Every structure is written in structure tokens, then in C-alpha cells.
C-alpha positions in Angstrom: 102.5 114.0 112.8 99.2 114.7 114.7 96.7 112.7 112.7 95.3 109.6 114.3 95.5 106.5 112.2 95.5 102.7 112.8 99.2 101.6 112.9 98.6 98.1 111.7 101.4 95.5 112.3 103.9 98.3 113.2 102.4 97.9 116.8 103.6 94.5 117.1 107.0 95.3 118.8 105.2 96.7 121.9 103.6 93.2 122.3 107.0 91.6 122.1 108.4 94.1 124.5 105.6 93.4 126.9 106.3 89.6 126.7 110.1 90.0 127.3 109.6 92.4 130.1 107.2 89.9 131.8 109.8 87.2 131.3 112.4 89.2 133.2 109.8 89.7 135.9 109.0 86.0 136.3 106.7 85.3 133.5 103.4 86.3 131.7 99.9 86.0 133.3 99.5 82.5 131.7 102.4 81.4 133.8 104.9 81.1 130.9 107.9 83.1 129.8 108.5 84.1 126.2 111.7 84.8 124.3 112.5 85.3 120.6 112.8 81.6 120.2 109.3 80.8 121.7 107.3 78.9 119.1 103.6 79.7 118.3 101.1 78.5 115.7 101.2 81.0 112.9 98.6 79.3 110.7 95.7 81.2 109.2 92.9 81.7 109.9 92.8 81.0 113.7 90.1 81.7 116.3 91.6 83.6 119.3 89.3 84.6 122.2 86.3 84.2 119.9 87.8 86.4 117.2 88.7 84.9 113.7 92.1 86.2 112.9 93.7 86.1 109.4 97.3 86.8 108.3 97.9 89.3 105.5 99.5 88.6 102.1 98.8 84.8 102.5 101.7 84.5 105.0 101.4 81.5 107.4 103.7 79.3 109.4 102.4 76.2 111.2 105.2 76.6 113.8 107.3 79.5 114.1 109.4 81.4 116.6 108.6 85.0 117.7 111.5 86.2 115.9 110.3 84.6 112.6 106.8 85.8 113.2 107.9 89.3 113.5 109.9 89.1 110.3 107.0 87.6 108.5 104.5 89.9 110.4 102.2 86.9 111.4 99.1 88.4 112.8 97.8 85.2 114.4 101.0 84.9 116.4 101.0 88.3 117.9 97.1 88.3 118.4 97.6 85.1 120.4 100.7 86.7 122.2 98.7 89.8 123.2 96.0 87.5 124.7 98.6 85.7 126.8 100.4 88.8 128.1 97.3 90.9 128.5 96.3 93.7 126.0 96.0 96.3 128.7 99.7 95.4 129.6 100.6 96.0 126.0 98.9 99.5 126.1 100.7 100.4 129.1 104.0 99.3 127.6 103.4 101.4 124.5 102.5 104.4 126.5 105.6 104.0 128.6 107.7 103.9 125.5 106.3 107.1 124.0 102.7 106.6 122.8 100.7 109.5 124.3 98.3 108.3 126.9 95.6 111.0 126.1 94.2 111.9 122.8 95.3 115.4 122.0 92.2 116.0 120.1 89.5 114.5 122.2 91.2 114.4 125.6 90.1 110.7 125.9 92.5 107.9 126.8 94.2 106.2 124.1 94.6 102.6 123.1 91.1 101.7 124.2 87.5 101.7 123.2 84.6 102.2 125.7 87.0 101.9 128.5 88.6 98.6 127.5 91.6 97.3 125.4 91.3 94.0 123.7 93.5 91.7 121.6 93.2 93.9 118.5 96.0 96.2 119.9 98.4 93.5 118.8 97.7 94.4 115.1 97.3 98.0 115.4 93.5 98.3 116.1 93.6 101.5 118.0 94.6 104.8 116.3 97.9 106.5 117.3 99.9 109.4 115.7 103.0 109.1 113.5 104.9 111.1 116.3 103.7 108.4 118.9 105.3 105.8 116.9 108.5 107.7 116.2 108.8 108.3 119.9 108.2 104.7 120.9 110.7 103.2 118.3 113.2 106.0 119.4 112.9 104.4 122.8 114.1 101.1 121.4 116.9 102.8 119.6 118.1 104.5 122.9 118.4 101.1 124.7 115.0 101.6 126.6 115.5 105.2 127.4 112.5 107.4 126.7 112.9 111.1 125.8 110.0 113.4 124.9 109.6 113.9 121.2 110.3 117.4 119.9 110.8 119.2 116.5 113.0 122.1 117.7 116.2 121.1 119.6 117.3 124.6 120.4 116.9 128.3 119.5 120.0 130.7 119.8 120.6 134.3 119.0 123.0 135.4 116.3 125.5 136.0 119.1 125.2 132.5 120.4 122.9 132.9 123.4 120.6 130.0 123.9 117.0 131.1 124.0 115.5 127.6 124.2 116.9 124.1 124.7 114.7 121.0 124.5 114.8 118.8 127.5 117.4 116.0 127.0 116.8 114.2 130.3 115.9 110.6 129.6 114.1 108.0 131.6 114.8 104.2 131.6 111.3 102.8 130.7 112.2 99.3 129.6 115.1 97.0 130.5 118.1 97.5 128.0 118.0 93.7 127.2 114.2 94.0 126.2 115.2 97.0 123.8 118.0 94.9 122.5 115.9 91.8 121.6 113.0 93.7 120.2 115.6 95.6 118.0 117.2 92.4 116.9 113.7 91.0 115.8 113.4 94.1 113.6 116.7 93.7 111.8 115.7 91.4 108.9 112.3 93.2 108.1 113.5 95.8 105.6 115.4 93.1 103.5 112.4 90.7 103.8 110.1 93.4 102.6 112.3 94.0 99.5 113.1 97.6 100.6 116.5 97.3 102.5 119.0 100.1 102.7 121.6 100.7 100.0 124.9 98.9 100.5 123.3 96.3 102.7 123.4 98.4 105.7 121.7 97.1 108.8 118.4 98.6 109.9 115.7 98.0 112.4 112.2 98.6 111.1 108.6 97.5 111.1 106.0 97.7 108.4 102.3 98.1 109.0 99.3 98.0 106.6 95.5 98.6 107.3 92.7 97.4 105.1 94.9 95.5 102.9 93.3 93.2 100.2 95.9 93.8 97.5 98.7 96.3 97.2 96.3 99.0 95.9 93.8 98.8 98.8 95.8 100.0 101.9 94.0 102.8 103.8 97.2 103.2 105.8 100.8 102.1 105.2 103.6 102.5 107.7 107.3 101.9 107.9 109.0 102.9 111.1 112.4 102.3 112.2 116.1 103.4 112.1 119.0 103.2 109.7 121.5 101.5 112.0 120.7 98.5 114.2 123.8 96.6 115.6 122.3 95.0 118.7 123.5 91.5 119.7 121.5 88.4 119.1 119.1 87.7 121.9 120.1 88.6 125.4 117.0 87.2 127.2 116.9 83.5 127.8 
């Protein structure tokens, strides 16, 4: 839970959350508003802000919505989206949702290098901990309410006296509509990745791989989500 590793594509939900939040506030820095139906160039390779970006596993879509790009995990779309909404804004969003702002090992700020955050944040270019990702995705599951992650809920004596109770107070850090729509985009991913839940139960999840050339070459492999995801289809227009 405490090791720092690159999260790969499992960081893409924070990019989408940033774009949808900016939509509710009047639009992104590029003057446009983005929803799950916004269409992007998902071809590969693409040069974005001077960086050549490739999709993984041969995935590509010449024209696909953000919802489709999330399901297919299209790197070029989310790299482009991060450029439009501002990579530092994505970092701020992730930290609001639960990613620790300070590295617990080095004491340095997270989600940056040499004091700057660039578009690589969109595809998990900055290291985080598993507990950070669990906390961020839990905020989505709670309708945008953040609660500090903890391992011990409570400690009681044999007689029932409470010696310790984990804080339960939550803070609304993103709009419930944003949490809803990001969760909607995560619903088809388990089935698309051929590892859905038994009995066709709904889920909301995101995969992430780092260093992938083929299935045997991943240095890191992530799957984050929850077993029940019943949000309504897009609420942000």
C-alpha cells in the first residue's frame, strides 16, 4: 500500500473528472466544454505538445467519444485532454480526491518532477501508492465525498467500550454529477478487458499498465474499482 509506482492508465479518471468539473464551472482553459460524448482523435501515434504519444495494445480510434476512449483506454485522447484542461489542474483534482499531496518517503510534493507537472500525468507518468488510488476511487464511489483512508475502523474492549474510532466525517470535493459521469465511463471496462464479475454484475473499474510491450513485459499492472456501479447515464450536458 505504501510503495510508489507509476499507475499507468488507471490515472485517466482524474483527467476526465477535471474536464467535467471545468465544464460545470464554464469551460476548460481552451475555451471549450467537455462531456462523455465529446469526440477526440484517438489515432496512434500522435504528436501532442511536442511529445509523440502511442496507444497500447494496438488500440486506435480515428474519432471516438471520451466514454469510448475510457473504455478502450486510448492514450492519445487522454494525453490531449490533459493538455487542454491543464496537467496541473489534473494533479490538483487527484489530490483533492485522495492522492496524497506529499510523498511520505521523501517529503517532496507528489505528481510533479522538478517543480512542474506535464501532460504525462494523463497516462500515469508520476508515481503514487496503491492506497492513494484506492482513496481516489472511493471518492467516486461515495458520490464525490472524500474520507481519509484507514485500515482500522475501530478498536473496542471485550466489554464494548470504544478505544478508537476512525474519523467518518466526509468532505464533498467534487460535484456528485462529476462523480456519476466518471463512474458511468468506468462501467464497461471490466467486461471489455475480459475480466468482468461473475453473474454479469455491474462494476466500475480502470486498468493500468506500465512498460507494456506484450502481456509478459509489464513492470506494473493495476486494476482499481468497485463491485457495484449503478450510476445513471451521463448527467452533465
